[in-house]
Every structure is written in C-alpha cells, then in structure tokens.
ZAKOLPA-861593 format. One record per residue: residue in three letters; x, y, z of N, C-alpha, C in turn. Coordinates in pm, whole numbers, plus 50000, padded with zeros to 5 digits. Layout:
BEGIN
ALAXYZXYZXYZ
...
//
This chain:
BEGIN
UNK317883736158102318893740858196318323751858286
UNK317563761658223316973772558300315983767158402
UNK315183756958361314213750958453314923744758572
UNK316033737858546316783731458655317313741758752
UNK317803753158700318323763658787317213769358875
UNK316043771458813314893776758890314503766959000
UNK314463753958966314103743759065315103743459181
UNK316393744959146317413745159251317213756959345
UNK316883768659287316623780459369315393778259457
UNK314363772259397313113769959471313363760759589
UNK314053749559566314243739459670315033744859789
UNK315903754859765316653760759876315803770859953
UNK314633774359898313773784359963312493778460019
UNK312393765560016311223758960076311593754660217
UNK310773758560314311023755660455309883747360513
UNK310183740860623309153733160693308733740960817
UNK307523746360812306983754260923305583749060953
UNK305303747261081304023741461126303773727661067
UNK304863720661036304733707060986304393706260839
UNK304413717560767304123717260623305243724660548
UNK305393721360419306383728060337305803741160283
UNK306553751960301306073765160260307203772960194
UNK306823783460122307793792960067307343806860111
UNK308283815160155307923828260210307643838360099
UNK306873848860135306413858560036307533865259959
UNK308643868760028309733875759959310383866859853
UNK310523853859885311123844559791310183841759674
UNK308883840359706307903837859600307813849759506
UNK307853861859561307793873959479308983874759385
UNK310183871259438311393871659355311303861659241
UNK310763849759268310623839659164309593843659060
UNK308553850859105307493855059012307833868258940
UNK308953874458978309393886658910308603898958949
UNK308073899159073307353910959124307933914559260
UNK307553926359311308003930359444307163923259550
UNK307703922459669306973916059780305703923759810
UNK305773937059805304593945259833303503942859729
UNK303903941259603302913938659497302233925159521
UNK303033914959555302463901759578301473902059695
UNK301903908359807301033908659925299783917159902
UNK299923927459819298753935759787297693927559713
UNK298133919359616297193911059542296553900459633
UNK297353895459728296813885659823295733892159910
UNK295983904559959294993911460044293703914159967
UNK293833917359842292643920059761291803907459737
UNK292473896059746291773883359722291893874159844
UNK291783879859963292053872560086291163860260102
UNK289943860960047289033849660060289563837259990
UNK290463839259893291053827959820292233821459893
UNK292613827160009293783822360080293453818260224
UNK292773807060239292553801760375293893797560436
UNK293873793160563295113790460635295923779160573
UNK295233769560507296003758760446296613763060312
UNK296323775760270296963781560153298083791260194
UNK297813798960301298743809460341298513812760488
UNK299613815360561299493820060699300673829160731
UNK300473837960828301523847360870302313841060985
UNK303623841260975304443835761081304243843461211
UNK304113836461323304053843561451305473846961495
UNK305583854161607306883859161652307873847761675
UNK307413837061740308283825861771308753818861644
UNK307833816861550308183810361424309173818861344
UNK308983831861349309863841061276311283840561334
UNK311383840461469312703839661534313383826361502
UNK312623815561510313193802361480313673801661337
UNK312893807361246313263806961104314583814461081
UNK314723826161143315943834061124317143827361190
UNK316913820761305318043814361375318503801661306
UNK317573794861238317903782061174318423783561032
UNK318323795660978318763797960840319763809360834
UNK320673808560737321713818860722321083831160658
UNK320593840260740319923852360690320863864260708
UNK321143871360598322053882760605321393894160681
UNK322223903060736321713914560809320873923560721
UNK321243924460591320483932960498319063927860484
UNK318923914560471317583908760457316803910560587
UNK317473908660701316793910260830316263924460847
UNK317113934460808316693948460821315523951460730
UNK315473944760613314393947460518313093940460555
UNK313133931160650311933923760688311363929760816
UNK310683940760802310103947660918308833940660966
UNK308163933760876306943926560912307183911660906
UNK306393904660982306493890060977306033885360840
UNK306793876660775306463872460640305253863260633
UNK304653862960516303573853460489304193840860431
UNK303653829360471304153816560422303083810160335
UNK303473805860213302523800160117302793785160100
UNK301733777460114301853763060089301793760559938
UNK301873747959900301813744459759300523749559694
UNK299413748459765298133753559712298153768759702
UNK298793775159802298883789659800299713794759685
UNK300783787359649301623791259536300813791659407
UNK299983781459388299153780859267298153792259265
UNK297583795859383296593806559388297233820059362
UNK298473822159411299163834759387299373836959238
UNK299763826459167299973827859023298673831558953
UNK297543826959009296243829858948295853844458969
UNK296143849959089295733863859115296703873859053
UNK297973869759036298923878858971298663879658821
UNK298343868058761297993867258619299113872158528
UNK300333869158562301443872658472301963859758411
UNK302543860958294303063849158224304173842558303
UNK305033851158363306153845758443305623837958562
UNK304603843358630304053836958748303433823558713
UNK302693823058604302043810658564303083800058528
UNK304113804358451305143794758408305983789958526
UNK306303799458613307163796058727306423787758831
UNK305123790158847304363782958950304413767858926
UNK304433763758801304503749358769305813743458819
UNK306913750858796308223746158841308293745758994
UNK307663756059057307683756459205306923744559261
UNK305753741559205304953730359255305653716959230
UNK306393715859117307183703659092308253702059200
UNK308833713359242309843712959347309233708359479
UNK308013713159509307313708659628307123693459624
UNK306713688459509306463674059494307763666159514
UNK308863670959451310143663959462310633663459606
UNK310493674859675310913675259815310053666059902
UNK308763665559868307863656959944308243642259924
UNK308603638759799309033625059771310323621759847
UNK311263631559848312523629459919312283627760068
UNK311333635860118311003634960260310423621360294
UNK309513616560207308913603360231309953592360223
UNK310893593860127311963583960115312813583860241
UNK313083596160291313843597060416313103590860532
UNK311783592760535310973586760642311023571660635
UNK310983566360511311053551760493312383546460544
UNK313473553560506314803549460551314903550360702
UNK314383561460758314413563060903313633552060973
UNK312463548560914311653537960972312393524560967
UNK313083522260854313853509760842314963509360946
UNK315663520660963316713521361064316133519261203
UNK314963525661225314293524061354313923509561379
UNK313433502861274313063488661287314293480061316
UNK315413483361246316653475961269317123477861414
UNK317073490561460317493493261597316623485761697
UNK315313485461668314393478461758314693463461759
UNK314993458061639315343443761629316613440761707
UNK317623449661691318883447661763318663448461913
UNK317793457861954317493459262097316843446562149
UNK315883441262071315213428862112316203417262120
UNK317133416762020318153406262022319053407762145
UNK319393420462176320243422862293319563417962420
UNK318253420962431317503416462549317453401262554
UNK317223395062436317163380462432318503374162468
UNK319603380462420320933375362451321213376462601
UNK320793387862660320973389662804320203379062881
UNK318963376462836318163366062901318803352362885
UNK319393350162765320073337362741321263335762835
UNK322043346662851323173346162943322703343063085
UNK321593349463124321063346963259320663332363275
UNK320023326963168319603312963173320803303763182
UNK321853306863100323063298663102323723299263239
UNK323833311563293324473313263422323723305863532
UNK322373306463524321573299763626321673284663615
UNK321993279663494322103265163475323473259763512
UNK324473268763525325813264363561325893261363710
UNK326683251463748326843248663891327583260063960
UNK327333261564088328003271964165329503269264169
UNK330293279764185331733278064192332183273264329
UNK331333274564427331653269564560330363267564637
UNK330433258964739329243256564818329493245764921
UNK328443242664994328553232465098327273224265104
UNK327423211465123326283202465143326393196565285
UNK325243195065348325223190165485324803175465490
UNK324943169565608324563155565621323073153765591
UNK322753142365541321383138765501320963145365369
UNK321863152765301321573157965167322153148465063
UNK321903135765085322523125565000322073126664855
UNK320753128364834320253129164697320723141964629
UNK320643153264699321093165964642322563165264602
UNK323373159264687324803158064657325023148664539
UNK324233138164531324323128864419323973135864287
UNK322903143864288322513151464169323613161364130
UNK324203167864229325303177364205326433170564129
UNK326853158664176327943151464112327573147063972
UNK326333142263955325873137963822325853149463722
UNK325423161163769325383172863681326783176763635
UNK327753175863725329133178663686329603168763581
UNK329323156063602329733145463509329083147463373
UNK327813151363372327083153063245327463165863172
UNK328223174763238328683186963172329823184163075
UNK330533173163096331723170163016331353167162871
UNK332183172062780332003169662636333113160862578
UNK334283160862644335413153162589336043143662691
UNK336203148362815336923139862911336543142963055
UNK336713132663139336533133963284337733127363352
UNK338313134563447339383128963530338943130063676
UNK338913118863745338543118663886339743113963967
UNK340123122064066341183118264160340523115664294
UNK340503102964334339753099064453340293085564503
UNK340683084964628341263072664682340243062364726
UNK338963066064722337933056964771336863054964662
UNK337093044964581336233042164466335513028864488
UNK334233028564451333513015764449332583015564328
UNK331723005464322330863003964204329883015564186
UNK329533022664296328603033964282329233045364203
UNK330543047364219331243057764143331293053963996
UNK331533041163968331543036563829330183038763764
UNK329123036363840327773038263788327503052963759
UNK327983061663848327813076063825328523080363697
UNK329723075463676330473079263556329833073863428
UNK329023063463440328333058163322327263067763271
UNK326953078163349325963088163308326563098863216
UNK327853098063190328483108263104328013106762960
UNK328233117262882327843117062742328663106862664
UNK328133102962549328843093562462330163099662416
UNK331173091162401332503095062353333273103962450
UNK332823104662575333573112062677334443101962752
UNK335743103962747336643094762815336583096862966
UNK336843086163042336823087063189338063080163245
UNK338823087663325340023082363389339943085063539
UNK340213074663617340223075863762341643074063812
UNK342073082763902343363081563968343103078664116
UNK343653067464165343403063464303344603055964359
UNK344843057564487345923050164551345483036064590
UNK344203034464615343663021664662342923014464548
UNK343623006164477343012998364368342992983664414
UNK341902979564474341772965964529341362956164420
UNK341452943364456341022932864363339532934064335
UNK338782937764438337332939464421337032950564322
UNK337762961564337337562972864245337912968864103
UNK338982961264086339362956863951338272947963891
UNK337682939463973336602930863926335382939163888
UNK335022948763976333882957563946334122965163815
UNK335362969863797335702977363675335582968663552
UNK336042956363562335962947063449334522944463409
UNK333672942063510332252939763483331602952263421
UNK331962963563476331412976363424331802978363278
UNK333092976663248333592979463113333052969663009
UNK332582958263055332012948662960330622952962913
UNK330012962262983328662966662948328592981462910
UNK329412989762975329353004262955330663009162891
UNK330653021562842331903027162787333043026162888
UNK334203023562837335353020162919335763031463014
UNK336103027363138336693036163237338083030663269
UNK339073039263277340443035263308340793039663450
UNK341423030963525341893034463659343413033763662
UNK344033044363715345493044963724345913047363869
UNK347073042363902347613043764037348213057564059
UNK347913063364173348523076164211348773075864362
UNK349883081764403350223081864546350283096264598
UNK350263097264730350473109964800349383120264772
UNK348173115864742347053125164722346013122464829
UNK345623132664900344633131065008343243135564964
UNK343163147264900341863153064865341313147064736
UNK340053150864708339383146264587339283157764486
UNK339513154564358339433164564252338683158664134
UNK337933167164067337213163263946337563173263836
UNK338083168263723338493176963612337573174263493
UNK336943184963442335993183963331336613189863205
UNK336743181563100337223185962968338593192462973
UNK339363189863076340683195863087340633210863107
UNK339453216163147339283230663160338773234963297
UNK338003226263360337393229863488337913220463597
UNK338363226463707338893218763818338043221063942
UNK337453210263995336653210964116337353203564229
UNK337513210364339338023204064461336793199964543
UNK336713187064578335533181764647335993175764780
UNK335333179864886335773176165020335383162365066
UNK334773154464981334413140665016334493132064891
UNK334663118964913334663109764799333283109364735
UNK333253107064606331963106964535331003096664594
UNK331533085564644330643075164697330023078964831
UNK330603089064899330133092965032329453106665035
UNK329213112764918328653126264916327313126764989
UNK327183136265079325923138465150325783130865279
UNK326683121665308326613114265435327083122965551
UNK328063131565523328543141265620328713154765548
UNK328933165165626329183178165565330393177365472
UNK330263184065358331443185665271331283198465190
UNK332383203965153332393216265072333043213364938
UNK332743221864842333383220664710333723234664660
UNK334673235464570335033248364509335663245964373
UNK335473255364285336063254564153337323263164151
UNK338463257164117339753264164122340523261763991
UNK340013266963883340613264663751342073269263743
UNK342433279363823343793284863814344853274463848
UNK344503264163927345453253763966345453241863870
UNK344613242463768344463231063677345763227063608
UNK346543236263550347803232163483348743224763578
UNK348813229363703349703223163800349243208863832
UNK347933206963851347373193763880347613184263763
UNK347343188763642347533180263524348993176363507
UNK349873185563539351323182763529351733171963630
UNK351083172163747351423162463852350973148263816
UNK349853146963748349333133563722349843127563591
UNK350493136163508351023130963380352223121863404
//
C-alpha cells in the first residue's frame, strides 16, 4: 500500500520537458527525505556524474511554461528563487547513489518504476493516436473516393436540358439510346410518329424492362411492324392517345423528358430537350 502511494505521488510529479520525462529537484528531494539544498549540494560535488541526459537546469522560458501549465501555489513560487534542476530517469538513479541514504536507494526504485509505467502509458497512447490517425486518413481517402465517384456518376448522367442541331443525327440517336438504356423497370414513350426505327431503338432496353408507347396515329403498317417486332424481341405495347402534340419519354416512372422531335426524326432538324420531373405525376395521371 505504501509503495502504491509513493508511486501515485511520483507520477503526479513527473513532467515532460524538452521531450523527455523528468522530475524536478524539489520533488525528488521530498521523495528522498532530504532538503532541496542538500540534494543540489551533492549534485554539485559530483557534477561530472550528471551530464545533460541525466540532469539539466530549466531555462527561463521552460520555467515560465512549467509554472503556467501546472497548478503551482504562491508559496511554492515564492520559495523557488532559482530555476529548478530537472532529473531524468538516469539522473534519479545517480542522485540515489550520491546521497547514499537507505530512503533514497529504496525510493529510487519506485521512482524509476513510475517512469517506466508512464513511458508504457505514453507509448500506448501513441499507438491509440496512431490508430485514430490511420482511421481518419482512411475516412479522408474514402471521402475523396466518394466525391470522385459522385463526379463520375454526375458526368455519366445525361444533361437535364440541351439542344441538338441538324445533321447531328448520330449524336441524337446515341442520346435517345442512352436514355432508353438507363431504364431499370419501365419505359413510356408518348409520340404520335412511330415507325420500325423507334421499335428497334426500344429493343436496346435492358431485360425485363417493360415498354409502352402512346400514340394517336396507329396505322396498319405500324401494327404489322409491331407484330413482327414482338415475335422476335421483348414485347412492346402501343396504346391510343388523343390531343397530345409534344413528345415525352418517361423512365422508370421517375424521370420525365420533354423531347422536341419524334424519336425517328432526331437530328434531322434542330430540337431541344429538357427534364421536367415535377410534371411527372400530372402526365401519368393523364395517360392512366
């Protein structure tokens, strides 16, 4: 029990100065049961045994920092007229040797054990800090990767609005195909001018994606083309709709594109497109 109490006292009096753990002369003297002047006198008589890695005197800045960072009573401050000497673990052992008292020898072992324990705790803290640092670095890397992923996804998405000019037939065709291939569950096309080229475009959709066309002009030729198409490719349904002038493409019941030209004529003349999802519920209600 007495050893534990001594260790507790020691650990509260060990400071980190100049990057090393030290104990000041006044505290070491108290633990060794001698006065500070007696301890320092023995050190001066044996100065050759105390190189800087054993003992050093705090400079003015270190002394001020030590007093500001620790709860030092005014009585102690008044009694410390000189800058204190700081003893490292090696210095503690040497002091016990020059004092040659039973208390100093016995206590020095406990003090050095305290140095070791604090050093282990410090290393454990460094390991934990390093682990936290590694975790933070990993999270940062993941955040950067996620941001890059978002950029990639955004760059792969079609524009919400744009215009194609005449003679951009292939570009417009690719644009329409990309919209069709985005669908995962359903495609609804509202277009009054349908032919076999539109049916072929819709055949590029993913498997198990339903396709419904709404058109006012359902000719016998179109019905024949549809029958031939459905005998070879996944089924497309055509339904009659009236009073619709513009063209619309609905993807998965979530995305609504207004297209200024029929799919079969894209790129032959100027046309514009825009994504207007806010009107989707109203459009779906009209065609139901």
